[in-house]
C-alpha positions, 0 to 999 in steps of 0.5 A: 361432750362425746365429740370432745372425748372422741377428739381427745382419743383420736389425737392420740394416734398422731401423738403415738406415731410421733412418739415412736419416731422420737418426738414429744407425745404431749406436743403432738397430742395438742397438735392432733386435738386442734388439727387432727387431719394435718397432724396425722398426715404430718406424723406419717411423714416425720423422720426418726430423730437420732438418739445420740449423734456422734460427737465430733472431736475438736482440739484445743484450737477449735479445729476438727480432728 
């Protein structure tokens, strides 16, 4: 029981790092539960997700302005 609780708490570390970089906490928490060491290393190398990418203006014919 104690090992499961410890694993669940440690899985919060890669999940929190990924959340700070704009990714899903829940998805990364599950990833951390099953592959803690891999998820931790992976989360450290993640790039930050852009929040609102700039839309590209397109005219009526589908050409980029």
